[in-house]
C-alpha positions, 0 to 999 in steps of 0.5 A: 607086684612091680611087674603086675603094676607095669603090666597094668599101666601098659594095658591101660595105655594100650586100651585107651589109645586103641579106644582113641584110634577107633573113635577117630577112625569112626569120625574120619571114615564117613568123610572118605567118599571113595570106592574101595575094594571088597575085603574081609570084615576085621576085628575091632583094632586089630583088623584082619590081622588074625585072619591071615594065619602063618602063611598070609600069602596063601590065605590072600590067594584063597580069598581071591574067589570070594572077593576078586582080584583086588582086596582091601585089608586092615591090618591094625591101624594100617590100611592095605590093598592086596593085588591077587592076579596077574591081570591086576598086576600087569595093570598095576606095574604097566599103567600105575607104577609111577603112582606107587614108586615109594615103599612102605618103611618098617620101623627097623629100617629107619634105624640109622636112617638105613631107608634113606641110602637104601636102593630098596626103600629109597624115595623115588628120585635122582638119588634112586635113579642112580643107584638103579642104573648102577645095578642094572647097567653097570653091575648085572650085565652079561659081561660082568656076569660072565667075568665073575663065572670063575668066582662063582665056580670057586665058591661052589667048589668050597661049599661042596668041599665043606659038605664032603668034610662035614659029612665024613664027620656025621654018623650014618643016621644024622642029617646035614643041614645043606641050606647052612652050606648055601647060606655060607657059600653065598655070603662068601660069593657076594663078598668076593663080587663086592669086596674081592674077599672071602668074608667067612675066612679064619683069618678074617676077624672083620669077616666073621664079625660082619657075618654075625651082624648081618645075621642079626639084623636080617633076623630083627627085619624079618620079624612082624613088628607091632610098631609098624601096625600100631604107631602109637606103640613105637616109643615102647619097642615092646618086642626089643627090635629097634634096640637090637637092629640098632646095635647089629646094624651099627655094628655092621655099618662100622665093619662096612666102613672099614672095608671102604676105608681099606680100599681107598688106601688101596686105591691110593697105592694104585691097587685096583679090584675092579669090583663092585666097590670100585665101581661104587667109588668110581662113580662121578655124577653131575652134581645137579640132578645127581650127587657128584659122588656116593656118600660114605654112609650110603656106600656102607648101606649099599654093602649091606643091602647086597648081602641082605638081598642075596644070601638068605633068598638063595639058601631058602630056595635051595632048602625048599627045592631040596625038600620038595624033591624029598617029599616026591621021590619020582621027581627026584628020580627025573631030576637025577636022570636028566643030570646024568643024561646031560652032564654025565656021572663023573662031571660037575654042572656048569652054568652052561649046562643050565639051558639044556636041563629043562626039568631042573629049571621047572623045579626051581620055578615050581619051588619059587611058586610053592615057597616064594622067599619074599611073598609080598616083595617090598610093599608099596605106598601110593604118592598120589591119588589114582583110579586103580581098576576102578578103585579109588587108591589114595595117598597116604595116611588113608592107604598105607601099603599095598601087597 
């Protein structure tokens, strides 16, 4: 009886809130004297949410012949513009990049002010430029990539050993979840690059807890959150995503803080690792246009972001590549033949072999085309009014995000 009363109350709140929003939308809409892109008609309140299906990037691509390179969508109360061609994307990034330089922040990413210290989500400005420079100029440069080749080889060898051991334990007809081992390998690889340690080590309690917390926050941040599409429902947290994110993100930040404090103690004793964390700790800004040092909070968030960006994307791409090869036996035969010819039967594939494996490269590219790990990347939002391909692209709150 109590459940029925609560459900009726929530339904009543939702109905009147939705009706109020629809009324305001109709009052405001005539005042928007601007040319918007074409797009499918939406449902009342929900807009186009029910039209996108389970694979929205493919659904949107299917709408291109009818509506063109740029289409207009309404997702709940969120107005969106989707770019569906290379021509439109080139125009977007080449001529209008600064007009759409900021990101749409989801409700789960606001927890613990994560978005303020995130490279992917931070507002366009001096702090964002500092992080971008550190990544592109200091971290992901040829010399550092070449210097860490031995770490990648070690992590790959460990993964192959895990797979062999697991395969020996299984019965003949049982399958092996290769993507899980790729995920674990990537997690340890990032741990070595960032912190100079294997996080998934039986002797590392913090590493195991960190892995569990990271798995949780990657799960919660990946859900479609109703609060993002209907902001007036945020206070209800109907799916419990904010609550779960606060718990797991808080735990992950706490453990990351331990890693940083331990490194600071090691540096006081003269021990330097020269990994990504040391690079962040050694940063010195001018204190005027950029921070003099990176704050403890932002250091912790940067550590989490590296793991979030690098682990799940790698494992899901590998899993889909293997799946597509199993679906297409002829492609599997060609890939094996190329490996036999270039590498040989009794040798391991080295990074230096990749340039001589064009068919394998084509498999990876086709996998990314068919199964992009992040189909819409991180949606952007306009920070100033601009004319994009003949359409008026307006700032928040009139348009919320660009896909």
